[in-house]
Every structure is written in C-alpha cells, then in structure tokens.
C-alpha positions, -999 to 999 in steps of 0.1 A, spaced: 3 3 1 15 31 -9 18 59 15 17 96 11 27 123 33 15 160 37 32 180 62 25 218 72 21 250 93 -13 266 105 -26 301 100 -38 315 130 -58 345 114 -81 349 89 -67 355 53 -83 379 28 -53 383 3 -19 374 20 10 373 -5 19 339 -18 58 323 -10 49 288 -22 42 280 -59 12 261 -64 30 235 -81 42 229 -43 9 225 -26 2 186 -39 -22 182 -10 -46 203 -29 -43 181 -61 -61 153 -39 -93 177 -41 -122 164 -65 -140 197 -72 -168 176 -87 -173 155 -59 -211 154 -49 -221 176 -78 -247 150 -88 -273 125 -69 -287 157 -51 -255 167 -36 -252 197 -52 -220 208 -46 -204 238 -60 -173 229 -81 -160 265 -93 -135 288 -81 -133 301 -45 -115 308 -14 -124 295 24 -158 310 29 -152 331 0 -181 357 -13 -170 353 -47 -178 315 -61 -177 318 -94 -189 293 -118 -214 281 -144 -250 286 -142 -266 257 -165 -300 246 -178 -304 207 -182 -342 197 -182 -329 164 -173 -311 174 -140 -336 197 -126 -329 226 -103 -292 235 -105 -286 244 -67 -253 255 -71 -256 264 -108 -236 233 -121 -253 205 -142 -230 180 -163 -251 184 -193 -274 211 -204 -264 244 -219 -244 275 -200 -264 306 -197 -239 326 -178 -205 324 -157 -217 340 -123 -200 351 -94 -221 340 -66 -231 307 -56 -239 284 -27 -230 250 -21 -247 219 -12 -279 230 -4 -315 219 -8 -348 240 -6 -341 262 -39 -313 276 -58 -302 310 -46 -277 337 -62 -264 329 -96 -259 367 -101 -236 390 -117 -229 369 -149 -211 373 -182 -214 352 -212 -187 350 -240 -205 346 -275 -195 350 -308 -228 350 -326 -248 382 -330 -272 384 -304 -311 372 -312 -340 383 -289 -358 353 -301 -334 329 -293 -320 315 -263 -283 328 -259 -263 298 -242 -232 280 -247 -227 243 -253 -196 226 -241 -172 205 -261 -160 184 -235 -161 178 -197 -154 208 -176 -120 209 -157 -115 221 -122 -89 221 -96 -88 242 -63 -91 280 -73 -97 274 -108 -122 263 -133 -123 258 -171 -151 255 -199 -143 244 -235 -168 251 -262 -165 253 -299 -159 288 -301 -146 298 -268 -124 285 -239 -132 299 -205 -109 298 -174 -120 317 -141 -102 323 -105 -113 337 -77 -104 360 -48 -121 370 -17 -147 393 -35 -137 396 -70 -127 373 -99 -105 370 -134 -125 355 -162 -103 346 -191 -118 341 -227 -98 327 -255 -121 330 -288 -116 305 -317 -127 307 -351 -133 343 -352 -142 355 -388 -159 384 -403 -190 372 -393 -183 363 -359 -167 385 -330 -152 382 -297 -183 397 -276 -193 394 -240 -228 394 -231 -236 411 -198 -273 402 -184 -281 422 -159 -311 402 -146 -293 368 -146 -301 346 -118 -306 315 -110 -343 299 -109 -361 269 -94 -381 254 -122 -388 222 -102 -401 244 -70 -411 275 -86 -429 286 -53 -393 292 -42 -379 306 -70 -358 338 -72 -371 369 -92 -352 398 -105 -369 432 -94 -349 460 -111 -313 469 -122 -291 491 -140 -257 491 -157 -231 521 -169 -205 512 -193 -174 525 -209 -156 507 -237 -129 494 -208 -157 483 -185 -187 487 -165 -206 492 -131 -239 484 -121 -264 470 -97 -288 440 -98 -319 437 -73 -335 401 -64 -360 390 -42 -375 353 -31 -355 322 -31 -359 293 -2 -356 320 25 -384 344 7 -362 372 8 -372 406 7 -356 428 -21 -316 430 -19 -290 443 -40 -255 433 -56 -233 457 -66 -207 450 -94 -177 467 -112 -158 451 -142 -127 460 -161 -116 445 -192 -80 439 -205 -85 459 -237 -112 484 -248 -140 471 -270 -148 483 -304 -185 490 -294 -213 487 -268 -249 479 -275 -277 474 -253 -303 443 -254 -337 437 -240 -363 412 -250 -373 434 -281 -336 433 -296 -304 454 -296 -297 489 -297 -265 499 -308 -241 524 -295 -255 524 -260 -237 523 -228 -260 525 -203 -295 509 -196 -319 498 -170 -353 483 -161 -377 478 -133 -394 453 -150 -399 420 -129 -380 391 -144 -371 413 -174 -338 400 -194 -315 430 -205 -283 442 -203 -251 453 -225 -233 436 -250 -195 444 -254 -178 439 -290 -142 430 -291 -139 424 -329 -110 401 -340 -95 399 -307 -82 365 -296 -83 369 -257 -102 390 -236 -96 393 -196 -122 403 -173 -118 415 -135 -150 413 -118 -157 429 -83 -188 423 -63 -202 441 -31 -236 443 -12 -226 479 -1 -219 498 -35 -204 502 -69 -171 520 -55 -170 491 -30 -174 466 -58 -146 481 -76 -122 486 -48 -128 449 -40 -108 440 -70 -69 437 -72 -58 452 -103 -24 445 -103 -28 407 -101 -28 386 -136 -44 352 -136 -18 332 -127 -8 354 -96 -43 351 -80 -46 315 -89 -13 308 -70 -25 333 -41 -60 314 -40 -42 281 -38 -21 293 -11 -47 308 11 -64 273 9 -31 254 19 -21 278 45 -53 278 64 -64 242 59 -47 217 41 -11 224 52 -26 218 89 -27 181 85 -4 154 75 -21 122 65 -8 86 57 -26 62 37 -37 48 4 -39 76 -20 -77 69 -26 -83 72 11 -65 105 12 -82 121 -18 -115 113 2 -103 127 31 -91 160 15 -121 161 -8 -145 161 19 -124 185 39 -126 210 10 -163 206 10 -165 218 49 -151 253 41 -174 267 12 -206 281 33 -213 303 53 -198 330 37 -175 357 51 -190 391 42 -172 410 67 -176 447 57 -202 438 33 -233 440 54 -256 467 39 -280 467 67 -258 479 97 -218 480 104 -199 463 127 -162 463 137 -163 425 140 -167 395 115 -198 390 96 -208 357 79 -239 353 57 -254 321 38 -262 301 68 -280 270 48 -286 260 77 -275 258 111 -301 229 115 -277 209 93 -243 223 105 -248 225 144 -242 187 146 -207 183 134 -197 209 112 -193 235 137 -179 211 163 -152 202 135 -143 239 130 -137 241 166 -109 214 162 -95 218 126 -103 255 124 -111 274 157 -104 308 143 -133 304 118 -153 287 142 -148 316 167 -156 342 140 -188 321 129 -201 323 166 -193 357 169 -211 367 140 -242 349 149 -239 373 182 -236 402 158 -265 393 139 -286 391 173 -272 424 185 -283 444 153 -316 422 144 -328 408 174 -325 371 164 -298 345 156 -303 327 124 -308 290 115 -312 296 75 -297 328 62 -289 343 29 -286 377 11 -284 392 46 -315 382 58 -326 355 83 -345 328 61 -363 296 76 -360 275 109 -364 239 103 -367 228 140 -352 247 168 -329 278 174 -299 256 168 -275 285 167 -281 279 207 -259 244 203 -233 263 181 -228 285 207 -230 260 234 -205 237 216 -180 269 215 -184 277 249 -178 244 264 -144 239 242 -133 272 254 -135 288 220 -118 325 221 -126 357 210 -168 356 218 -187 379 237 -203 351 262 -227 376 279 -242 389 246 -242 350 232 -260 340 264 -283 372 258 -291 357 223 -296 322 236 -323 333 264 -339 354 238 -345 324 216 -357 304 246 -378 328 263 -395 353 236 -421 340 206 -411 355 175 -434 376 153 -455 362 130 -442 354 95 -465 337 71 -454 304 52 -476 287 33 -458 254 39 -460 258 77 -488 285 85 -492 278 123 -463 298 136 -431 319 124 -403 299 107 -382 330 99 -367 332 132 -364 320 169 -388 294 181 -424 295 168 -440 272 187 -426 284 219 -459 291 235 -468 253 241 -432 250 253 -436 273 280 -471 262 286 -470 225 283 -434 214 284 -437 200 250 -452 208 216 -490 198 204 -502 193 171 -514 228 172 -480 233 158 -464 215 126 -434 193 134 -448 188 168 -423 156 176 -392 169 158 -394 204 176 -398 189 210 -368 172 207 -348 200 194 -361 227 218 -352 203 247 -315 201 231 -314 237 226 -324 243 263 -294 220 271 -272 243 254 -285 272 274 -279 251 305 -240 245 297 -235 281 289 -252 293 320 -232 272 340 -200 284 324 -210 318 332 -214 310 371 -254 311 368 -265 282 389 -302 291 388 -305 292 349 -280 263 348 -307 241 367 -338 257 352 -325 251 314 -313 213 325 -348 207 336 -363 220 302 -336 200 287 -358 166 297 -390 181 281 -387 154 254 -394 126 279 -429 143 279 -435 130 245 -423 95 253 -454 69 253 -442 36 268 -473 19 252 -464 31 217 -460 -1 194 -450 -6 158 -462 -35 136 -437 -63 131 -415 -52 162 -418 -66 198 -405 -37 216 -428 -7 227 -419 29 238 -416 59 211 -417 94 209 -455 101 200 -476 136 194 -491 147 226 -524 165 231 -528 196 255 -544 178 278 -518 153 281 -531 123 263 -513 111 235 -523 117 199 -526 85 177 -544 98 147 -522 88 115 -495 79 139 -470 54 129 -432 51 147 -420 42 114 -437 69 90 -433 104 91 -455 112 63 -438 136 39 -414 144 66 -415 178 59 -430 215 71 -465 202 78 -458 167 94 -450 156 129 -415 151 122 -389 170 98 -366 147 78 -368 118 101 -390 93 116 -400 90 150 -382 59 153 -351 78 142 -357 110 164 -356 85 192 -317 88 194 -318 127 188 -314 133 222 -277 134 226 -277 153 260 -294 122 275 -286 89 263 -288 77 297 -324 85 303 -331 72 268 -315 38 275 -335 36 310 -368 45 288 -362 20 265 -355 -7 293 -322 -26 286 -288 -24 268 -300 -54 244 -331 -38 232 -314 -2 227 -289 -24 204 -318 -42 186 -332 -8 180 -304 7 164 -295 -25 142 -334 -23 129 -324 9 113 -298 1 89 -295 -26 64 -263 -39 77 -284 -58 103 -321 -45 96 -341 -25 70 -332 8 53 -351 30 77 -326 57 89 -318 81 60 -280 88 63 -285 118 40 -305 137 69 -292 151 98 -314 137 123 -296 102 121 -259 114 122 -253 105 158 -270 72 157 -242 48 143 -222 59 173 -244 53 199 -232 17 208 -207 32 226 -231 39 254 -236 4 260 -200 -4 259 -201 -23 225 -181 2 205 -172 -26 177 -209 -24 168 -202 16 165 -171 7 144 -188 -18 122 -219 4 113 -198 36 106 -173 16 84 -204 3 66 -218 37 60 -185 52 48 -179 24 26 -217 19 11 -231 54 12 -199 78 7 -183 70 -25 -160 89 -47 -169 111 -76 -197 134 -88 -224 111 -74 -201 102 -40 -226 118 -15 -258 101 -6 -278 132 -7 -275 173 -1 -240 181 11 -261 203 34 -234 232 32 -208 208 43 -224 189 72 -223 155 53 -186 160 47 -178 169 82 -194 137 93 -171 116 69 -141 138 83 -149 127 120 -157 93 111 -123 90 91 -104 103 121 -120 78 147 -141 104 167 -175 119 166 -186 148 186 -216 149 207 -223 188 200 -225 208 230 -206 187 251 -169 180 255 -171 143 249 -160 123 218 -169 90 210 -141 68 198 -146 46 166 -117 37 146 -96 56 117 -96 49 82 -58 64 78 -26 51 92 -17 84 102 -33 114 109 -16 147 125 -32 180 127 -14 208 140 -34 233 162 -39 267 165 -19 269 198 11 252 183 4 218 199 -2 187 176 -31 159 178 -20 128 163 -40 96 154 -20 64 148 -36 33 132 -16 0 139 -25 -28 114 -53 -11 96 -66 -26 67 -98 -36 49 -106 -63 75 -85 -52 105 -111 -23 115 -121 -34 152 -102 -18 180 -83 -46 201 -65 -22 226 -61 18 227 -37 43 243 -45 80 245 -16 102 254 7 72 256 -14 56 285 -37 26 282 -71 37 277 -99 15 286 -131 37 279 -147 43 243 -148 81 246 -126 110 253 -127 146 265 -120 177 243 -95 190 265 -74 157 267 -69 156 227 -72 194 219 -60 212 248 -28 230 254 -6 200 252 -25 186 223 -28 147 224 -27 117 209 -46 85 201 -31 49 190 -52 24 179 -43 -15 178 -65 -25 152 -77 -64 144 -100 -82 127 -119 -95 159 -148 -78 167 -146 -75 205 -153 -57 238 -121 -42 247 -137 -13 268 -142 -16 306 -142 19 317 -175 36 322 -198 47 292 -198 78 280 -213 105 300 -250 122 295 -243 159 306 -280 165 303 -291 136 325 -323 149 339 -357 128 349 -385 149 339 -418 148 358 -450 140 337 
C-alpha cells in the first residue's frame, strides 16, 4: 500500500489576500481534491473557483431539463447561460444567487433565441480554478475573496463572428422544479465605457423568501471594446453604454464587441454596499496566474497544510475532498453588510444551522477554531443588530427555521470547548431571547401555524406544556430540538456561573421525555415505547401515527426529515435516560440495528441529519465494536467518490464533516466536550492545532479487515473507555490516540460509558 505524506503549518488568522511564498505546484495536498465530488445525485456541491468561505464563488449556470434545479449553478449536461460570481454549495430547498454574470459569445444576439453555450468536452477544475471548453470559446476563471478574473480565449473568429461578452443584468438562478421558492429579478441598471462597467441588480425570493436585496458589480476589461450595445427582449440597440429596467424578470443588459481579438480578460468585483466598494474589491495588479497561486496558497495555509496524512491514495483523496467541502459556506461577508456596520466579523449564507450544528461547527472548533470563533461571534453580532440569531440565512436576511434555534447549540459547543474571542454575555443573551421570546408571526404557506423565519415559533406550547402539541407543525421534532437547545443554554449558564439558570434549562432539556409513550408500538416489532405527538390535555394523539413513518417528513408533518423511530435517538445530551426508557442494553442495540441494512432494514436516512449520531451510540452500552462496524459500513457503502459520491445534499458541508470525523475515528456529541471513539480510516493523521500543539492519530495494523479496536492508548497511556474529553486531545498540550486494530470484533472497553451531560428525569 503506497503511503503519502503531506506536512504543514497553521495560519492563525483569517486571510483575505496574503502574499504567497509557495508556488501552486508545491501544494500537492490540494491536488487530491475532486471539485466535482457530490455535484450530482442531489449532492448539489459547487465545483467552481473560490476561497475558504469566500464571497466570490465563480462558476457556470446551466439549464438542463434532465437535471432539475441547478442548486449550485452546475449541471453536467445542458447549456450554459452564464458565468456568475455568487453561488451556494450543497444546499437543498431552492437555488440561491447565480448573480452578476457574463457570457462570452461569437454570434450576434437574437432576442428570439436562447443565448447559451454548449460544451465541447467535460469541464475541468482544481482548487481555485475552473475551465469550460466550447467550440467557439474557452473559458478559465479564478477567484479572490470578492472578485475574480475570467479569461476568454475565442476561437474560429471570422468576419461574421466577433469576440463578444454579453452582460445580462437580470441573470439569476431559478427553481423550475420548485417555482414557489424561485428567485425573481426586481430591477437593475448598468453603466459602461468601452473598458468596463458598473451597476446594480436587485432580487427577491428564494428558499428563504428574502425581501429585495442588492448586489453591486464592477468590471474592468483587459482592452477596450470596439463597440457597446444594449439589449432587451425586443432586440439590440447599438452604441448604447447604459440601460436599466424595473420590469420584474426582465432580460436586459449590454453587449461588448471586441472584434477580432483572440483573448479578453475580465476582472469583476462584487459588493452588497456600493459600486465603489465593488471596484475597490478588485486587485488590479494581479494577473490570472498570480491570483490563482495566491488562492491556492490561502487554501493550503489555512487548511490543507495543517494536516499530515498517511494512507492509500484513494483514502487520502476522500479525506481532502471532504475537508474542502466543509469550507465553502457560510460566507465571510465582513464589511459587506448593507444593513448595519460592525467592527467584527460578519458571516452570511447559513444554509442551514439545522444541518451544521451536529458536526460541522464542532469540526471547525477543532480543525479551524479561528473560523469557528468568527462564525459564533457573527451569530452574536446578528442578534445584537437584528434581534434574532439565524437558522437559515442568505442575502443578509434570516430565512427559515426547520426545527429549533440550533444556533444555541453552536454557541454552546464553542463555550464548553473554550473557543476564544466571543462575547459570551451577549451570546447568552441571544440564547435566552430564543428560549423565552416568541418571534413575530411570519407567514409560511408550508407551515402557517407559526413563524419559520427566526426564533422558536412553537414556544407558547413549550412554555405552557413542556412539549409541542399538534397545534403546531413538526410537533415531535420541535419538542426534541427545543429540549436540546435548552440543554445548550444550561451549559453556557454554567460556564457563566449562573446556577439558577443552569438548573432551569437543564430541567427544560428533559422535556423530550414528556412525549415518550411507553405503550406506543409498531407493527412487526416486539418492543414498545416511542416518541409520539401529545395533546394539550396530556393524552397521546394516535391519529395517523406510525413510529416508522413521518408522512412527507416535511414542514407540515409531525417530524422533519426523520421518522419517530429515528428521533428517538436525537437526544444526545441524555442517552442515559433514553436507555432507561427503552428498558435494557440489548433492546437499545436492537433498535439501532433495525434502522440500518447492515443488520435490519433501511429505515434511517444517512442523508438527513437527525440520524448523524445514531451509528455511534453503541458506545453508550460499551459495545464500541458495533459502532465501528456500522460507521465503516456507511462510509464504504453510502459515501463514494466522484460526482455521485454523496448520498444526498451536502447541506453546506455537514455531510462532509460527518465523513471527516468518521475517518479520524472520533465523533462529537455537539454541545458537550465528549467525543465517541470508533476507528480511523488512515494509518496516521497529524493535525497542528492553533496553539502550536499537535493532535495525532495512529492506526496500527489497519486494513480492510482490521477495523476493530483491540486496545487503545490515549496520550501514551492505556485507555479503557470508548470516549474522550475535548481537552484531553485538543488542549494546550495537544494529544494522541494510538489504535491497535484487528479483525476480531471484541468488547475491549472496561471503563465507564460516555457521560450524559444533560441527564435529568422529567416529571410527567
């Protein structure tokens, strides 16, 4: 087995445009990243050019009737309608952005025909770079933080075909499969010279139903155009250098004709603030190669060069590719908030925290704590200025809340792990506001019972009954999530020395037990006891209830993206009580086995977050080998390589974070300091921590068959428990885990089971 090693240094501050000392050819770890990973099969990954959490995400926008909604702009077939500057990555719901676009063309514009490009071969990409080839023009792009360079090499230029660039001011991604959540162009304008242009476009709508928002743009060409014309749905007007429209979903803009030029280079800057700021976001001194090298250097310095791996090439590919996918959104828009100013960092495009809080945010707190801190403080700043922390957010507006206020758990996780540079008094104020204040009503046709924009819409039931009735949608899943959120409050209260609040919220964190019906049963299964909707009078509601069904599993159902039998395990803060309610360890094990095809049926959806933790829960009954077996099965069978490698939406990198932790051999219990130990997928992993210390994983005798732990050492000492605390591995001195692996599935742990930090027995 060939071993590959990549060694490095850590960047302790966020880099926007640092000078690069290394050449891109030296950054070999980056070459293991497959940018087309998860772009199909519903993964919706963005394969274009960008920086870590960069605002400029430059890529193709494609229409392909066989592909459906192009959530990230990309589809492997179809026709290209634009190369645009902003995208999301790995999201569901409906497409967002796909704005500020150009399209290089050679044919004269015809308003009666669709203007698009057809590829002559597959697109190519590597970190910081994207390329498209067509019969008449080759396109290459690279990205800075808030600008990009787009290079067009025209071919087959003749007297009847010229090098042209079409700028459609109204260009944006739409949602043909979900028109009720599509974006709309509202108005816009553009002013130009032959050397470039500035302008603004206004859009509304999208998955978060955003009100009108602006994006300003600025472009500089490498040479002057021979002529500039305007276009709209009625045709072309020659020698026009400005145009505007207030017609919703209009199609209009300018066409720049460069005659017989073979190459034209565009530098495009973007801003939510002004045209002037969009122009100032461009580095006019950098050429294409220099910007590409710098961008690859930023990726290497901040992320890839912090980790040294040993293992077979395919496994290293898998690790680095998934690691890349965890650093695309949210978006660092520091200095780009048009609604309020802050001296601190500002992040947008949370899509959504419901997806990320379980393992993506905990992963950042280990691998990239500077970003982890910035994201938490950004949530605090949003609360300070807007009154609520987001769950979903884009275009500088809070969007949708799928369950609870799960930013509480993001903040709680950072608190218990000692993440620095966070205003904890303000953070706790934000959390208490979520826990005690009902948000203003915001109509949502999919869930008209209460606000889904921000806050806990079903809070009146929570405060009155201690659970959510069917008066509100998602009654079961929201009860479970509100309990987990309140657990996070208890932990921050404890950190701040507020004992009364600690006890109050710890008690409320047990409220999930109030919807446990010990007599609930399911056809074909011998055990009883499930989560079930409960009425205001305390009786359980059995109408259309089946523990193994959640109907559409959507906004209007009792459970969101998970069945009652899955949500049974979605109480990570108190697995101890869950086991006691289930009755015994054997039944607990059987219930988990029944969810997965390794031993049962395919019930749990590994592509949805409520079941992220479940495969690791065997550790709580000291049968860690079962966790190893199931996690390895999922990693092997559900997470493949290539464009169809993800089993569903990436969910903004949440799925990839699950893969990263699973390959390391640890999994976080979010909001606590506990990591559950499984077994690693690589022979050796070294992570240089931001304090200069090192965390190391060594897997002795690892092979396809040797996945089971035979014995374990932590920090050089024999270790008899299947969990470990955060500071033991990631504290000031760093830490290490050394696995002795073999093919024998055995119970090796004799120490105490993992703790349940939220253990509390609720009264009826």
